[in-house]
C-alpha positions as CSV (number, residue, x, y, z in Angstrom):
1,M,-4.9,76.0,41.4
2,R,-7.3,73.3,42.4
3,F,-8.6,73.2,38.8
4,L,-5.1,72.9,37.4
5,L,-4.2,70.1,39.9
6,T,-7.3,68.2,39.0
7,S,-6.7,68.6,35.3
8,Y,-3.1,67.4,35.8
9,L,-4.3,64.3,37.7
10,Y,-6.8,63.5,34.9
11,L,-4.2,63.9,32.3
12,L,-1.7,61.7,34.2
13,T,-4.4,59.0,34.8
14,G,-5.1,59.0,31.0
15,V,-1.5,58.7,30.1
16,L,-0.9,55.9,32.6
17,S,-4.1,54.1,31.3
18,L,-2.8,54.3,27.7
19,F,0.6,53.1,28.7
20,A,-0.9,50.2,30.6
21,Q,-3.1,49.3,27.7
22,S,-0.2,49.4,25.3
23,N,1.8,47.1,27.6
24,V,-1.1,44.7,27.9
25,S,-1.6,44.4,24.2
26,G,2.2,44.1,23.8
27,A,2.2,41.4,26.4
28,I,-0.4,39.4,24.5
29,D,1.5,39.7,21.2
30,A,4.7,38.5,23.0
31,S,3.0,35.5,24.7
32,S,1.6,34.0,21.6
33,G,2.7,33.6,18.0
34,E,2.2,31.3,15.0
35,H,4.1,29.8,12.1
36,Q,3.6,27.0,9.6
37,I,5.3,23.7,9.6
38,Q,5.6,21.6,6.5
39,I,5.5,17.8,7.2
40,D,6.7,15.5,4.5
41,V,6.1,11.7,4.6
42,P,8.5,10.0,2.3
43,R,7.7,7.3,-0.2
44,V,9.3,4.1,1.0
45,S,9.4,0.7,-0.8
46,L,12.4,-1.4,0.4
47,V,12.9,-5.1,0.5
48,Q,15.8,-7.2,1.7
49,V,16.6,-10.9,1.9
50,V,18.5,-11.3,5.2
51,D,21.9,-13.0,5.0
52,N,22.1,-13.2,1.3
53,A,24.7,-15.9,1.5
54,P,24.1,-18.8,-1.0
55,I,21.6,-21.4,0.1
56,H,22.4,-25.0,-1.0
57,I,19.4,-27.1,-1.7
58,R,20.0,-30.6,-2.9
59,F,18.4,-33.9,-3.7
60,T,19.7,-37.0,-1.8
61,A,20.3,-40.2,-3.7
62,P,18.3,-43.2,-2.5
63,T,20.2,-45.9,-0.6
64,E,18.0,-48.7,-2.0
65,A,17.2,-49.6,-5.6
66,G,13.7,-48.8,-6.8
67,K,13.4,-45.6,-4.7
68,Q,13.5,-42.0,-6.0
69,I,15.8,-39.1,-5.0
70,V,14.6,-37.1,-2.0
71,A,14.7,-33.3,-1.8
72,D,16.2,-31.3,1.1
73,T,13.4,-29.2,2.6
74,T,15.3,-27.3,5.4
75,S,16.5,-24.3,3.5
76,Q,15.3,-21.0,4.7
77,T,16.0,-17.3,5.2
78,W,14.2,-14.1,6.2
79,L,12.4,-11.4,4.2
80,N,12.4,-7.8,5.6
81,Y,10.6,-4.8,4.1
82,S,9.6,-1.2,4.8
83,F,6.7,0.4,3.0
84,V,4.7,3.6,3.3
85,K,1.6,3.6,1.2
86,G,0.1,6.2,-1.0
87,S,-3.6,6.5,-0.4
88,T,-4.5,6.8,-4.1
89,L,-1.5,5.4,-6.1
90,T,-0.4,2.5,-3.9
91,P,-2.8,1.8,-1.0
92,V,-1.2,-1.7,-0.6
93,N,1.9,-3.4,-2.0
94,H,3.2,-6.8,-2.7
95,V,6.6,-8.6,-2.7
96,Y,7.4,-10.7,-5.8
97,V,10.1,-13.3,-6.5
98,R,11.6,-14.5,-9.8
99,V,14.7,-16.1,-11.2
100,G,17.1,-13.3,-12.1
101,Q,20.1,-15.3,-13.4
102,G,20.6,-18.9,-14.1
103,Q,18.1,-21.6,-14.9
104,I,16.4,-24.2,-12.7
105,P,17.3,-27.7,-14.0
106,Q,14.7,-29.5,-16.2
107,G,12.4,-31.8,-14.4
108,V,12.8,-29.8,-11.1
109,V,10.5,-27.2,-9.5
110,L,11.9,-24.7,-6.9
111,K,9.2,-23.5,-4.5
112,V,9.1,-20.9,-1.8
113,L,6.6,-20.4,1.0
114,A,6.5,-17.2,3.0
115,M,5.4,-17.7,6.6
116,P,3.2,-15.3,8.5
117,Y,4.9,-12.1,9.8
118,T,6.7,-12.2,13.1
119,G,9.1,-9.7,14.6
120,L,9.7,-6.2,16.1
121,G,8.2,-4.1,13.4
122,D,4.9,-2.2,13.3
123,G,2.1,-1.4,10.9
124,D,-0.1,-3.4,8.5
125,H,2.1,-6.3,7.5
126,G,1.4,-8.4,4.4
127,Q,-0.1,-11.8,4.2
128,P,1.7,-14.9,2.7
129,A,0.5,-15.6,-0.8
130,G,0.9,-19.4,-0.3
131,E,3.5,-21.8,-1.8
132,V,4.8,-20.4,-5.1
133,A,6.7,-22.1,-7.9
134,I,9.6,-19.8,-8.8
135,T,10.0,-19.0,-12.5
136,N,11.5,-16.3,-14.7
137,N,8.3,-14.3,-14.2
138,D,7.3,-12.4,-11.1
139,Q,5.4,-14.5,-8.6
140,K,3.6,-12.9,-5.6
141,V,5.1,-14.1,-2.3
142,V,3.7,-11.6,0.2
143,E,0.5,-9.6,-0.6
144,D,-1.6,-6.7,0.7
145,I,1.2,-4.9,2.6
146,G,0.0,-1.6,4.1
147,S,2.3,1.0,5.7
148,S,4.6,-1.1,7.8
149,Y,8.1,-2.2,8.6
150,T,9.1,-5.7,9.6
151,G,12.1,-5.0,11.8
152,A,15.6,-5.8,10.5
153,G,17.5,-9.1,10.5
154,I,16.9,-12.7,11.4
155,G,13.7,-13.3,13.3
156,N,11.9,-10.3,11.8
157,G,9.6,-10.3,8.8
158,H,8.5,-13.4,6.9
159,L,10.5,-16.6,7.1
160,L,11.0,-17.9,3.6
161,Q,11.1,-21.7,3.3
162,Y,12.5,-23.2,0.0
163,K,11.9,-26.7,-1.3
164,L,12.6,-28.7,-4.4
165,E,10.2,-31.0,-6.1
166,V,10.6,-33.4,-9.1
167,S,8.1,-32.3,-11.8
168,N,9.2,-34.8,-14.4
169,Y,11.6,-37.6,-13.4
170,S,12.4,-38.4,-17.0
171,L,14.0,-35.0,-17.6
172,L,16.4,-35.2,-14.6
173,D,20.1,-35.0,-15.5
174,H,22.8,-35.2,-12.9
175,E,25.0,-33.0,-15.1
176,Q,22.5,-30.1,-14.8
177,D,23.5,-28.9,-11.4
178,A,22.6,-25.2,-11.4
179,S,23.0,-22.0,-9.5
180,V,20.2,-19.5,-9.7
181,Q,19.9,-16.0,-8.4
182,L,16.5,-15.2,-7.0
183,V,15.3,-11.6,-7.2
184,Y,12.8,-10.2,-4.7
185,T,11.1,-7.0,-5.5
186,I,8.5,-4.8,-3.9
187,S,6.4,-2.8,-6.3
188,E,6.6,1.0,-6.0
């Protein structure tokens, strides 16, 4: 009888031990797990001129004979952009300007100057390319933009200052008032 009781206890201990081991390994399986997450970073190349209302730049007539017309130099607006670079295809980007519609009057040069970045954005903002004469061909205004965003609206991005200059006084014609549409693009 003692032999049977001892055998029964060994058998019961073995079963409990197996049960405990299966619960422990089951507990390990239940307390950890894994799965894969796919992360997609979008391609972004957006540009906007804030407050795209028409800007009126004019020359002022002299008040004394022998003097030339004087250009208004206070016209300005803001340039906002968002860009996410591609390490091999587009490690940096640029913003360009050109005349999209209309024609700048003969004897006149319209120029734009982008000021250094200011605002609430983040990232590697571009650098002003200097004062640019606007033509029908793309002219670089902001260069070497890395992944960044400027913040939206007035006070964010690059302040654009426009000015007129007389390039050839003999070509000026008061009947050549013009309206031109400027197109800003960010390369993709």
